[in-house]
C-alpha positions as CSV (number, residue, x, y, z in Angstrom):
1,X,-112.3,-34.7,-11.6
2,X,-109.4,-34.8,-8.7
3,X,-106.3,-33.0,-8.7
4,X,-103.5,-32.7,-6.5
5,X,-101.8,-29.4,-7.0
6,X,-98.4,-28.6,-5.4
7,X,-96.1,-26.5,-5.4
8,X,-92.6,-24.6,-3.6
9,X,-94.6,-21.5,-3.2
10,X,-98.6,-20.6,-2.5
11,X,-99.9,-16.8,-2.0
12,X,-100.7,-15.2,0.2
13,X,-98.7,-17.7,2.0
14,X,-95.2,-17.9,0.6
15,X,-94.4,-16.2,-2.4
16,X,-91.2,-15.2,-4.2
17,X,-92.6,-15.0,-7.8
18,X,-95.3,-16.0,-10.4
19,X,-95.6,-19.5,-9.2
20,X,-97.2,-18.0,-5.6
21,X,-100.2,-16.6,-7.8
22,X,-100.8,-19.1,-9.8
23,X,-100.8,-21.5,-7.1
24,X,-102.7,-19.2,-4.7
25,X,-105.0,-18.7,-7.1
26,X,-106.0,-21.2,-10.1
27,X,-106.2,-23.9,-7.8
28,X,-110.0,-21.4,-6.3
29,X,-110.3,-21.2,-10.0
30,X,-110.8,-25.1,-10.2
31,X,-113.0,-25.4,-7.1
32,X,-115.0,-22.8,-9.4
33,X,-115.1,-25.0,-12.1
34,X,-116.4,-28.2,-9.6
35,X,-113.1,-29.4,-9.4
36,X,-112.4,-31.1,-6.2
37,X,-108.7,-30.0,-5.5
38,X,-106.4,-29.9,-2.8
39,X,-102.8,-27.6,-2.9
40,X,-99.8,-29.1,-1.2
41,X,-96.7,-26.7,-0.3
42,X,-94.1,-26.8,2.2
43,X,-94.7,-25.6,5.9
44,X,-91.5,-22.7,5.9
45,X,-90.5,-21.2,8.8
46,X,-92.3,-17.6,7.5
47,X,-96.0,-19.1,7.5
48,X,-97.3,-18.4,10.8
49,X,-99.8,-21.0,11.2
50,X,-101.3,-18.7,13.7
51,X,-101.9,-15.5,11.1
52,X,-103.4,-18.4,8.6
53,X,-105.5,-20.4,10.5
54,X,-104.2,-23.8,10.5
55,X,-104.2,-27.0,12.6
56,X,-101.7,-29.9,12.9
57,X,-102.7,-32.4,11.8
58,X,-103.1,-35.0,15.2
59,X,-103.1,-38.1,13.1
60,X,-100.1,-37.0,10.9
61,X,-97.7,-36.7,13.3
62,X,-93.4,-37.8,12.6
63,X,-94.3,-39.1,9.6
64,X,-90.5,-41.2,8.4
65,X,-89.0,-41.0,5.4
66,X,-85.2,-42.0,4.1
67,X,-83.1,-39.3,2.5
68,X,-80.4,-41.4,1.9
69,X,-79.1,-42.9,5.0
70,X,-80.8,-40.2,6.9
71,X,-84.6,-40.6,8.6
72,X,-85.7,-37.5,8.4
73,X,-89.7,-37.8,10.0
74,X,-92.5,-34.5,8.9
75,X,-95.9,-33.0,10.0
76,X,-98.8,-32.1,8.4
77,X,-100.3,-28.7,8.8
78,X,-104.0,-28.1,7.8
79,X,-105.6,-24.9,5.9
80,X,-106.8,-23.5,2.9
81,X,-107.4,-20.9,0.2
82,X,-108.2,-17.3,2.0
83,X,-112.4,-17.1,0.3
84,X,-112.3,-20.5,-0.5
85,X,-113.2,-23.8,0.3
86,X,-109.5,-25.6,-1.3
87,X,-107.8,-27.2,1.0
88,X,-104.4,-26.6,1.7
89,X,-101.9,-29.0,3.0
90,X,-98.8,-28.2,4.4
91,X,-95.9,-30.2,4.9
92,X,-94.0,-29.6,8.5
93,X,-90.3,-30.4,8.2
94,X,-87.9,-27.8,9.9
95,X,-84.8,-29.2,9.9
96,X,-85.1,-28.8,5.9
97,X,-88.3,-25.7,5.8
98,X,-87.1,-23.1,8.5
99,X,-84.3,-21.6,6.9
100,X,-84.6,-17.6,5.5
101,X,-85.8,-18.1,2.5
102,X,-87.4,-20.8,0.2
103,X,-84.9,-21.3,-1.9
104,X,-81.2,-21.5,-1.0
105,X,-77.7,-22.3,-1.8
106,X,-77.0,-25.1,0.5
107,X,-75.9,-28.2,-0.3
108,X,-78.5,-29.8,1.2
109,X,-80.8,-28.1,-1.3
110,X,-81.6,-31.3,-3.2
111,X,-82.6,-33.4,-0.2
112,X,-85.0,-30.3,0.4
113,X,-87.2,-30.7,-2.0
114,X,-87.2,-34.7,-2.7
115,X,-88.2,-35.1,1.2
116,X,-91.0,-32.9,-0.4
117,X,-92.3,-34.9,-3.1
118,X,-92.3,-38.0,-1.3
119,X,-94.1,-36.4,1.8
120,X,-96.8,-34.7,-1.0
121,X,-97.8,-38.5,-2.1
122,X,-97.8,-40.3,1.9
123,X,-99.8,-38.2,3.1
124,X,-102.0,-38.9,0.0
125,X,-101.7,-42.0,1.0
126,X,-103.0,-41.4,4.8
127,X,-105.7,-39.0,3.5
128,X,-106.5,-42.4,1.0
129,X,-107.5,-39.9,-1.4
130,X,-106.8,-41.3,-5.4
131,X,-106.6,-37.8,-7.5
132,X,-107.3,-38.4,-11.2
133,X,-103.8,-35.9,-11.8
134,X,-101.1,-34.7,-10.2
135,X,-100.4,-31.2,-11.0
136,X,-96.9,-30.2,-10.4
137,X,-95.0,-27.1,-11.3
138,X,-91.1,-26.6,-11.6
139,X,-88.6,-29.0,-10.8
140,X,-88.4,-28.8,-6.9
141,X,-92.5,-31.3,-7.3
142,X,-91.3,-32.0,-10.8
143,X,-90.0,-36.2,-9.2
144,X,-93.2,-36.9,-8.2
145,X,-93.6,-39.0,-11.8
146,X,-90.9,-40.7,-11.7
147,X,-91.7,-41.6,-7.9
148,X,-95.0,-42.8,-8.5
149,X,-93.5,-44.4,-12.2
150,X,-91.2,-45.9,-10.2
151,X,-91.2,-46.0,-6.3
152,X,-94.9,-45.9,-5.7
153,X,-95.7,-48.5,-8.5
154,X,-97.4,-50.8,-5.8
155,X,-99.7,-48.7,-4.7
156,X,-103.5,-49.0,-6.6
157,X,-104.0,-45.5,-5.4
158,X,-102.0,-44.4,-7.9
159,X,-102.4,-46.8,-11.0
160,X,-105.2,-44.0,-13.0
161,X,-103.0,-41.4,-11.4
162,X,-102.0,-39.0,-14.0
163,X,-98.8,-35.4,-13.7
164,X,-99.3,-32.5,-15.5
165,X,-95.2,-31.1,-14.9
166,X,-96.1,-26.8,-15.6
167,X,-92.9,-24.9,-16.5
168,X,-92.5,-21.3,-14.9
169,X,-89.6,-21.6,-16.3
170,X,-87.2,-23.2,-18.0
171,X,-83.5,-21.2,-16.3
172,X,-84.6,-23.6,-13.2
173,X,-84.1,-27.0,-13.2
174,X,-82.9,-28.2,-10.3
175,X,-79.2,-30.1,-11.4
176,X,-77.8,-31.7,-8.4
177,X,-75.1,-34.2,-8.9
178,X,-75.6,-38.0,-8.8
179,X,-75.5,-38.8,-5.7
180,X,-78.8,-36.6,-5.1
181,X,-80.1,-39.5,-7.1
182,X,-79.0,-41.9,-4.1
183,X,-81.3,-40.0,-1.7
184,X,-84.3,-39.7,-3.3
185,X,-84.4,-43.7,-3.1
186,X,-84.1,-43.9,-7.4
187,X,-82.1,-46.5,-8.8
188,X,-78.5,-45.2,-10.9
189,X,-80.2,-47.8,-13.9
190,X,-81.3,-44.8,-15.7
191,X,-78.5,-42.4,-14.6
192,X,-76.3,-42.8,-18.1
193,X,-75.2,-39.9,-20.5
194,X,-78.0,-38.5,-22.2
195,X,-80.6,-40.5,-20.0
196,X,-83.7,-40.2,-18.8
197,X,-81.8,-38.7,-15.3
198,X,-79.2,-37.0,-16.5
199,X,-78.3,-34.0,-17.9
200,X,-74.5,-32.6,-18.2
201,X,-72.8,-34.6,-16.0
202,X,-76.0,-34.4,-14.1
203,X,-78.8,-35.5,-11.7
204,X,-81.7,-33.0,-13.2
205,X,-85.0,-33.6,-11.5
206,X,-86.8,-30.9,-14.2
207,X,-85.4,-33.4,-17.8
208,X,-87.2,-36.4,-15.6
209,X,-89.8,-35.1,-15.1
210,X,-90.5,-33.8,-18.2
211,X,-90.1,-37.0,-19.6
212,X,-92.2,-38.9,-16.7
213,X,-94.7,-36.6,-17.6
214,X,-98.0,-37.4,-19.2
215,X,-98.9,-33.2,-20.7
216,X,-96.1,-30.5,-20.1
217,X,-97.1,-27.0,-20.0
218,X,-95.9,-23.8,-19.6
219,X,-97.4,-21.0,-18.6
220,X,-98.2,-19.0,-21.6
221,X,-98.3,-20.2,-25.3
222,X,-95.3,-18.5,-26.8
223,X,-93.4,-19.8,-24.4
224,X,-94.9,-22.7,-25.2
225,X,-92.8,-22.5,-28.6
226,X,-89.7,-20.3,-27.2
227,X,-88.3,-23.5,-24.5
228,X,-87.9,-26.0,-28.2
229,X,-85.3,-23.2,-29.3
230,X,-81.9,-22.9,-28.5
231,X,-82.0,-19.4,-27.7
232,X,-84.8,-20.0,-24.3
233,X,-84.4,-23.2,-24.1
234,X,-81.5,-23.1,-21.5
235,X,-79.8,-26.7,-22.5
236,X,-83.9,-28.1,-22.5
237,X,-84.5,-27.8,-26.1
238,X,-83.6,-31.4,-27.0
239,X,-85.4,-33.1,-23.8
240,X,-88.7,-30.5,-24.9
241,X,-87.8,-32.2,-28.8
242,X,-88.9,-35.7,-27.7
243,X,-92.3,-34.6,-26.0
244,X,-93.1,-31.5,-28.5
245,X,-96.6,-33.3,-29.0
246,X,-96.9,-33.0,-25.4
247,X,-96.6,-29.8,-24.8
248,X,-99.5,-26.9,-24.2
249,X,-99.3,-23.5,-23.3
250,X,-101.5,-21.7,-20.7
251,X,-101.7,-18.0,-20.2
252,X,-101.3,-17.7,-16.7
253,X,-104.7,-15.6,-15.6
254,X,-105.4,-13.4,-12.7
255,X,-106.6,-12.3,-9.2
256,X,-108.9,-9.6,-10.6
257,X,-110.9,-9.8,-6.4
258,X,-107.1,-8.6,-6.0
259,X,-106.4,-6.5,-9.1
260,X,-109.1,-4.6,-10.5
261,X,-109.3,-0.6,-10.0
262,X,-112.8,-0.9,-9.3
263,X,-112.5,-2.1,-6.2
264,X,-108.5,-1.9,-5.5
265,X,-108.6,-0.8,-1.4
266,X,-105.0,0.5,-2.2
267,X,-105.9,3.3,-4.9
268,X,-107.1,6.6,-3.5
269,X,-109.6,6.7,-5.6
270,X,-111.8,3.5,-7.6
271,X,-112.5,3.5,-11.2
272,X,-114.0,1.4,-13.8
273,X,-113.9,2.2,-18.0
274,X,-116.3,4.8,-17.5
275,X,-115.0,6.7,-14.9
276,X,-111.5,7.6,-16.2
277,X,-111.3,10.8,-14.8
278,X,-110.4,9.3,-10.8
279,X,-107.7,7.4,-12.9
280,X,-106.2,11.1,-13.5
281,X,-106.9,11.8,-9.6
282,X,-105.2,8.6,-9.1
283,X,-102.0,10.3,-11.0
284,X,-102.5,13.5,-9.1
285,X,-102.2,12.1,-5.9
286,X,-99.3,9.9,-6.8
287,X,-96.9,11.9,-8.0
288,X,-98.3,14.3,-5.3
289,X,-96.4,11.4,-2.8
290,X,-93.4,11.4,-5.5
291,X,-92.6,14.9,-5.3
292,X,-93.2,15.5,-8.9
293,X,-95.2,17.9,-10.8
294,X,-98.8,17.3,-11.8
295,X,-99.0,17.8,-15.6
296,X,-102.1,15.9,-17.1
297,X,-100.6,16.0,-20.3
298,X,-97.5,14.6,-19.4
299,X,-96.9,10.7,-19.8
300,X,-96.3,9.0,-16.4
301,X,-94.0,6.4,-16.9
302,X,-94.3,3.4,-13.7
303,X,-91.6,0.4,-13.4
304,X,-92.5,-2.2,-11.2
305,X,-90.0,-5.1,-11.0
306,X,-86.9,-7.5,-9.7
307,X,-83.8,-6.2,-11.1
308,X,-82.6,-9.2,-12.4
309,X,-80.8,-9.6,-16.1
310,X,-83.5,-11.0,-17.4
311,X,-85.8,-8.0,-17.1
312,X,-84.2,-6.4,-19.3
313,X,-83.3,-2.7,-17.8
314,X,-80.3,-3.2,-19.6
315,X,-81.4,-1.7,-22.4
316,X,-81.8,1.7,-20.8
317,X,-78.1,2.1,-20.0
318,X,-76.8,3.1,-22.9
319,X,-80.0,5.6,-24.4
320,X,-81.3,6.8,-20.8
321,X,-80.2,10.4,-21.6
322,X,-81.7,10.6,-25.0
323,X,-84.3,9.4,-23.4
324,X,-84.6,11.9,-20.4
325,X,-85.2,14.4,-23.2
326,X,-88.4,13.1,-24.0
327,X,-91.5,14.2,-21.8
328,X,-92.5,12.1,-19.2
329,X,-91.8,11.2,-15.5
330,X,-90.6,8.1,-14.3
331,X,-91.3,6.1,-11.5
332,X,-89.5,2.9,-10.2
333,X,-90.8,0.3,-7.5
334,X,-88.3,-2.7,-7.2
335,X,-85.2,-4.4,-6.0
336,X,-82.3,-6.5,-7.4
337,X,-78.9,-6.3,-8.5
338,X,-76.5,-3.9,-7.7
339,X,-76.1,-2.4,-10.6
340,X,-79.4,-1.2,-11.4
341,X,-80.8,-1.1,-8.4
342,X,-77.7,1.8,-8.0
343,X,-78.8,3.4,-11.6
344,X,-82.4,4.2,-10.7
345,X,-80.9,5.2,-7.5
346,X,-78.8,7.6,-9.8
347,X,-81.2,9.0,-12.1
348,X,-83.7,10.2,-9.5
349,X,-80.6,12.1,-8.3
350,X,-79.9,13.6,-11.8
351,X,-83.3,14.0,-12.9
352,X,-85.0,14.7,-9.7
353,X,-87.9,16.9,-11.3
354,X,-88.5,13.5,-13.4
355,X,-87.9,10.2,-11.6
356,X,-88.4,8.9,-8.2
357,X,-86.8,5.8,-7.7
358,X,-87.6,3.1,-4.5
359,X,-86.0,0.3,-3.8
360,X,-87.3,-2.0,-1.9
361,X,-91.0,-4.2,-1.9
362,X,-94.5,-2.2,-1.3
363,X,-97.5,-3.4,-2.8
364,X,-99.4,-0.5,-2.0
365,X,-97.1,1.1,-3.4
366,X,-97.4,-1.0,-6.6
367,X,-100.9,-1.1,-6.8
368,X,-100.8,2.7,-6.8
369,X,-97.7,3.0,-9.2
370,X,-100.7,0.6,-11.3
371,X,-102.8,3.1,-11.1
372,X,-101.8,5.9,-11.7
373,X,-99.4,5.9,-14.3
374,X,-100.4,6.0,-17.6
375,X,-97.6,3.9,-19.2
376,X,-96.2,0.7,-17.9
377,X,-92.5,-0.4,-18.7
378,X,-91.5,-4.2,-19.5
379,X,-88.6,-4.5,-22.2
380,X,-87.4,-8.7,-20.4
381,X,-85.1,-10.3,-22.8
382,X,-88.0,-13.6,-21.8
383,X,-90.7,-13.6,-19.8
384,X,-92.3,-17.0,-19.8
385,X,-95.7,-15.3,-18.8
386,X,-95.7,-11.8,-16.7
387,X,-98.4,-10.4,-15.0
388,X,-97.3,-6.9,-14.2
389,X,-98.7,-6.3,-18.0
390,X,-102.0,-7.4,-17.1
391,X,-102.2,-5.9,-14.2
392,X,-101.7,-2.3,-16.4
393,X,-103.8,-3.7,-18.7
394,X,-106.2,-3.6,-16.6
395,X,-106.4,-0.4,-15.4
396,X,-105.9,1.4,-18.6
397,X,-102.1,2.3,-18.4
398,X,-101.4,1.3,-21.8
399,X,-97.6,-1.6,-21.8
400,X,-94.7,-0.9,-23.3
401,X,-93.6,-4.0,-24.2
402,X,-90.5,-6.6,-25.8
403,X,-92.1,-8.6,-28.2
404,X,-91.2,-12.1,-26.3
405,X,-93.4,-14.8,-24.1
406,X,-96.2,-14.2,-22.3
407,X,-95.9,-10.1,-23.3
408,X,-96.2,-11.3,-26.9
409,X,-99.2,-13.3,-26.1
410,X,-101.3,-10.5,-24.4
411,X,-99.5,-7.2,-25.8
412,X,-100.7,-6.4,-29.2
413,X,-99.3,-3.8,-30.5
414,X,-100.9,-0.3,-31.6
415,X,-99.3,-0.2,-35.0
416,X,-98.5,-4.0,-35.7
417,X,-102.3,-4.7,-35.3
418,X,-103.4,-1.6,-37.9
419,X,-103.7,0.8,-34.8
420,X,-106.2,-1.9,-32.6
421,X,-103.6,-2.3,-30.2
422,X,-104.0,-2.5,-26.3
423,X,-99.8,-1.0,-26.0
424,X,-96.9,-1.1,-27.7
425,X,-94.1,-3.8,-28.3
426,X,-90.7,-4.0,-30.2
427,X,-88.5,-7.5,-30.8
428,X,-85.0,-6.5,-31.2
429,X,-83.5,-6.9,-28.0
430,X,-81.6,-3.6,-28.5
431,X,-81.8,0.1,-26.8
432,X,-82.7,1.3,-30.1
433,X,-85.5,-0.7,-30.4
434,X,-86.8,0.2,-26.8
435,X,-86.2,3.7,-27.5
436,X,-88.2,4.5,-30.9
437,X,-91.0,2.1,-28.5
438,X,-91.1,4.5,-26.1
439,X,-90.7,8.0,-28.2
440,X,-93.9,6.5,-29.8
441,X,-95.8,5.8,-26.9
442,X,-95.0,9.2,-25.8
443,X,-96.2,10.8,-29.3
444,X,-99.5,9.1,-28.8
445,X,-99.8,10.1,-25.9
446,X,-100.9,13.3,-26.9
447,X,-103.6,12.3,-29.1
448,X,-106.1,11.6,-26.0
449,X,-109.1,10.3,-28.5
450,X,-106.6,7.3,-29.7
451,X,-104.6,7.0,-26.4
452,X,-108.3,6.3,-24.9
453,X,-109.8,4.0,-27.3
454,X,-105.3,2.0,-26.5
455,X,-106.8,2.6,-22.8
456,X,-109.7,0.6,-23.2
457,X,-108.7,-1.8,-25.4
458,X,-107.4,-3.5,-22.8
459,X,-109.1,-2.6,-20.4
460,X,-111.9,-5.1,-22.1
461,X,-109.7,-7.6,-22.1
462,X,-110.5,-10.5,-20.2
463,X,-107.5,-11.8,-18.4
464,X,-109.2,-14.0,-15.3
465,X,-108.9,-17.5,-14.2
466,X,-111.8,-18.8,-15.3
467,X,-110.7,-19.0,-18.9
468,X,-107.4,-20.5,-18.1
469,X,-108.5,-22.9,-15.3
470,X,-110.4,-24.2,-18.4
471,X,-107.5,-24.2,-20.8
472,X,-106.5,-26.3,-17.7
473,X,-109.5,-29.1,-17.6
474,X,-108.9,-29.8,-20.8
475,X,-105.0,-30.9,-20.3
476,X,-106.4,-32.8,-17.8
477,X,-107.9,-34.7,-19.9
478,X,-105.4,-35.2,-22.2
479,X,-103.3,-36.4,-19.3
480,X,-105.6,-38.5,-18.3
481,X,-106.5,-40.2,-21.9
482,X,-102.0,-40.3,-22.8
483,X,-101.6,-42.5,-19.0
484,X,-100.6,-45.7,-19.4
485,X,-100.8,-48.5,-15.7
């Protein structure tokens, strides 16, 4: 099966969140299943062509694209995903992609990704490569199925090409003014109240993609159900209702070459489920670096996160002093909203014997906290999939999470599952529910035999991409079956 994978980010070239991890890992897993897959991503200024051994394709230079009244040219660079033969094509257009960040609030944000999507199709034409599937991801690529069925309908190269659109976060929808339709070169015929292009008086890229794609997927089964409700649908639930028979949830995997306690080069002691004493040594070294006292019987709770409202840390604010009376230590790594950064800074100052806070990004420390902590706290208000809870399960670090999205699909509460779970979870979005769940976890930590059972339950789970890749192949086949020429 031939698959074109189009995404606005791809690790290790560019990453702002989970999409980057997916685009850097899923294509490799699909290739291992025998798929011929090629990845397309913008060439942002932060991607160093020399560092990644990228090469300019000489015959693919100065390719013109009309964006509204403008003609913009792009070039194409070529490379491969590390440790694989998966081809990656980079759309090079400095006027649009040489910005400080991959995503912006600039007035031409729509033009940037209109150019990218058209460039993907134009590059496929020049490669003379006819994919069976184009796997699109989020609003930045959601117009590709629209372009294929309208603007490029004449090209026989794509007459058997189907589209699967993955929604990684329904909150980001690509809503622009109606003038964006002109920029895209599409007709205004489909822009009218509740029409295929219109949502709340905007031209909505994601809505158009949902309606024009053969299959829609999300990054966990629970999230696939949640986004069809008013609570989690972000205004898109009515649109999704019209496609409910074509929406599926596939849990993201993790790259076990990178996140594996047996081989992790970032941690001081590597370990497996049979050598857990080395995990305790990781804990000891972690606390030493954090200038906190080590006590094997005092659990360490780790937090590694963006600080955004979605992540639920405001649940800690009303109960923090009661929570800090419990017997545990807290290590925090993250950045984002000022109020959350300041909260964790002040917490470390107020409880210097129990709390260490690192504001910023530190990949090595992220691995170290994952390995050296006993528990991992992730109280998200919503979480399409989540990866950190899977990393922590893999490392024998027991997660404490809110029961939503991918967290509900991966973390099974110890009590709810008749003392056969791999972590702790709570349903209510309240400070009391969070506090009582942390209390449960801290209490059970004192029972070493039970705690080891919970740890091993998580470490024996398989969160590799191999299983998810096979599920995606099944969805690709469904997309082909749904295809209408």
